[in-house]
N, C-alpha and C positions, 0 to 999 in steps of 0.2 A: 178730650184727654182720655187715653186708653187705660185699661185696668192696671197694667203693670206700672204705669207712671203714678197712678193714684196710690197703689200699694206702696211704692217706694217713698212717696211723700209722707204717708202716714207713718211708715217705719222710721223715716228720718226724724220726724217730729218726736217719736218715742226716744230715738237714740240721742237726740239733742236735749232731752229733758223737758221739752215743751208740752208733751203729753205725759202725765204722770200715771203710774200704775193705778188701776181702778177707775180711770177716767172713762166716762160714758161716751160711746161713739154713736151718736144719734144719726140714723140714716138720713133724715130730712135735712139736718144741718150740713152733713157731709155732701149730700147731693147738691145743695145750694152753693157750697163753697167751691166745688169742682165743676159745677154747671153740667151735671150729668143726671141720668135717671136713677131712681132709688134701686132699681134692679141691678144696675152695675155696681153700686155701692155694696149691695148685699153680697154680690159675687166676690168682691174684693175682701170683705170682712170674713167670708167663709174661707177664702184662701189664707188669710192671715191667721185664722183660728187653727188651720191645719199645721201651720208653722209654729204654733205655740205662742204667738204674739198677742192674740186676742182671745178672750173668753166670750162665748155666746151663751147667754143664760136665758132659758125659756121664760117667756112672759115679761122679760126685763130688757132684752136686747143685748148689744155688744158692749164690751168694755176692754180697755187695755189690761192684759194679763198682769197679775200682781204676784210675782214669784217671792216666796218667803225665804228667809235665811237658810233654813235646812234644805230647801229645794236648790238654792244656789250652790251649796256645798255638794249636794248629790250630783248635780249636773257637771260640775268641774271634776269631781272624782271619776264619773263615768267617761268624760272626755279624755282624761288622762289614760284610763284603762283602754279605751277604744283606739286612741291615737298611738299609743305604744305598740299595740297589736298591728296597726297599719304599718308603722315604721319598721317593725321586725320583719314583716313580709317583704318590704321593699329594699332592705339593706343589701347593698352589693348587687342589686338587680335592675337599677335604673338604667335605661338606655340614655345615650347622649341627647337624643331628641327630647325625651321626657324631662331630663334635667334642664335643658334649655327652656322648655315650656314653663317650668317652675321658676326659673330665674327671670323669665319675662314677666311673670305675675309679680314677683318681688320688685322688679324695676318699676312697674306701673304703680305699685303700692307706694314706693318712695316718692314718685312724682305726685301722686295724689296727696300725700302728707305735705309735701313742699308747697303745693298749690292751695292747701286748706280745703280740699274737696271731701268733706266728711262722708258723704254717701258712697263715693268711690273707695275711700279707705275701708269702710265697713264691708263693702262688696268684695273687694280684692283680698282682704285678709281672710275672709271666709272661703273665698275661691281657692286660695292656696291649700288650705286644709282639705277641702273637698276634692281637689285635684289629686292629692296624695291617696285618698281613699279610692278614687276612680282608677288610679294606676294599679291597685291591687287586683282589679277585675272582680271584686266581690260586691255584688249588689246589696248584700246584707250590711256590710260595713258602710257603704255609701249611704244607704237609707238611714241607718242609726246615726251616723255622724251629721248628716244634713239636719236632722231634728235637733241634735245636741247643740250644733252651732247656732241655729236659730234661737234656741232657748238661752244659750250662754250669752249671745249678743244682747238679748233683752235684759238679762241679769246685769251685764256689764253696763248697759245704758242706765239702769236704775241705780246701781250701787257704786259705780266707779268714783274714786276720789278726785281724779283730774277732770278737767273740762273737755278733754279731747280723747278720742278713741285711737289707739295705736297698738296694733297686735305685735309689732316688732319685726320689721323687715330684716334687721341684722340677724336676729335669731332664726328667721326663716332661711336666710342665706346659709347660715352655719349648718342647719339641718340638711339642706340639699348637699352640701359638700361632704358631710359625714355619711350620708346615704351612699354617695358615689365611692367613698373610701372603703366601704364594706366593714367598718368598725361598728359592730352592733351595740357593744356596750356604750360607746360614745353616743350613738344615735339615740338609744333609749334614754340616756341621761339628759341629752339636750331637749328631747321632746317633753320629758317629765318636768324639767326645769322651766320650759317655755309655758306650759299649761299652768304651772304653779305661779309664774310671774303674772299671768293674766288674773288668776284668782287673788293673788296678793294685792293687786291694785284696787280691790273692792273694799268699800267701807260698809260692812254688813250691819252697822248700827245707824246708818244715815236715815234721816226722816224723808218721807215721800214729799214731793213738791205739790203745791196746790193745783187743782184742776183748773184749766183755763177754758175760755169760751172757744169752741171749735172754729167759729167764723174768724176770730182774731188769729188763730194759729195758722189757718190755711188761706189767709187773705191773698188773693191772686193779683 
């Protein structure tokens, strides 16, 4: 099993609530579960730590990041700020090809929701927002938003009220059409409302779930 597949399975376990915030990620248990060497597991954990999903604590090892309520609020505030900036830059400037690429992501997102493929739903919903940042041509906006999306995805996995992740393909579609229309006021309103809907789905008073045995979680 390659590193990207291992990283996706660990992330999916977090997103589905099978790995709680603060859960220890022991290299030995993960290596046994995935039947790979500890060096590969260590590399995966470092990758996940760069994405804000895992904390690596000196002399203690790795654990699932445990975002607090204030961090959750800050992340979604920053996402709204950055994504409205992205939208303002793109309003009325999308090419037909770019719009079709965005619509294709939305179509695949709908299909993933219909099929119940949570990993694909998470990936595609994030991809839509990252594609918007990419279309600005700004490496700064892309880098900032990539980090914020990783962090907000973890926060959503921890605090969401519903049992399913859904970023809202209907709202994504509406944003694309507004961008094409050139109506900046409408675009900024739709983007702000979209991020607020994501934040409003969170229950910031929910209790963390108990930590489970890693071998049970990743039984192959």
